C-alpha positions in Angstrom: -18.3 -28.9 -43.9 -15.9 -26.1 -44.8 -15.6 -25.1 -48.5 -12.7 -26.9 -50.0 -11.9 -28.8 -46.8 -12.8 -32.0 -45.2 -16.0 -32.8 -43.3 -16.0 -33.3 -39.6 -16.5 -37.0 -40.1 -13.4 -37.2 -42.3 -11.4 -35.2 -39.8 -12.5 -37.7 -37.2 -11.1 -40.5 -39.2 -7.8 -38.8 -39.5 -7.6 -37.8 -35.9 -8.5 -41.3 -34.7 -5.9 -42.8 -37.0 -3.2 -40.4 -35.7 -4.1 -41.2 -32.1 -3.9 -44.9 -32.5 -0.7 -44.8 -34.6 0.8 -42.6 -31.9 -0.1 -45.1 -29.3 1.4 -47.9 -31.4 4.6 -45.9 -31.9 4.9 -45.4 -28.1 4.4 -49.2 -27.5 7.0 -50.2 -30.2 9.5 -47.5 -29.1 9.1 -48.6 -25.4 9.7 -52.2 -26.5 12.9 -51.3 -28.4 14.1 -49.1 -25.5 13.6 -51.9 -23.0 15.2 -54.4 -25.3 18.3 -52.3 -26.0 18.9 -50.7 -22.6 17.3 -52.6 -19.8 16.8 -56.3 -20.4 18.6 -58.0 -23.3 22.4 -58.4 -23.4 22.4 -59.2 -27.1 20.5 -56.1 -28.1 18.2 -56.1 -31.1 17.8 -59.3 -33.2 16.0 -60.5 -36.4 12.6 -60.5 -34.8 13.0 -56.8 -33.9 13.7 -56.1 -37.6 10.4 -57.7 -38.6 8.6 -55.6 -35.9 10.1 -52.4 -37.3 9.4 -53.3 -40.9 5.8 -54.2 -40.2 5.2 -51.1 -38.1 6.5 -48.9 -40.9 4.5 -50.7 -43.5 1.4 -50.8 -41.3 1.6 -47.1 -40.6 1.9 -46.2 -44.3 -1.0 -48.5 -45.1 -3.2 -47.1 -42.3 -2.5 -43.5 -43.4 -3.4 -44.4 -47.0 -6.6 -46.2 -46.0 -7.6 -43.4 -43.6 -7.0 -40.7 -46.2 -9.0 -42.7 -48.8 -12.0 -43.0 -46.3 -11.7 -39.4 -45.3 -12.0 -38.2 -48.9 -14.9 -40.5 -49.6 -16.7 -39.3 -46.5 -15.9 -35.6 -47.2 
């Protein structure tokens, strides 16, 4: 562990979270792209709003949880 820094285990939590959230972002962005440009004539609708809101809320919650675990581990 570095002085004043996070342990390797804590950094692993943060890197793992970033990797999975990046993957989730790619999946959601691809869905929106396909919905707006390739498949649907009506564009985005109410269910897409809920997907976007839950993704934003989930990413904030995961970041907060991961940071909390990282500081407890480090």
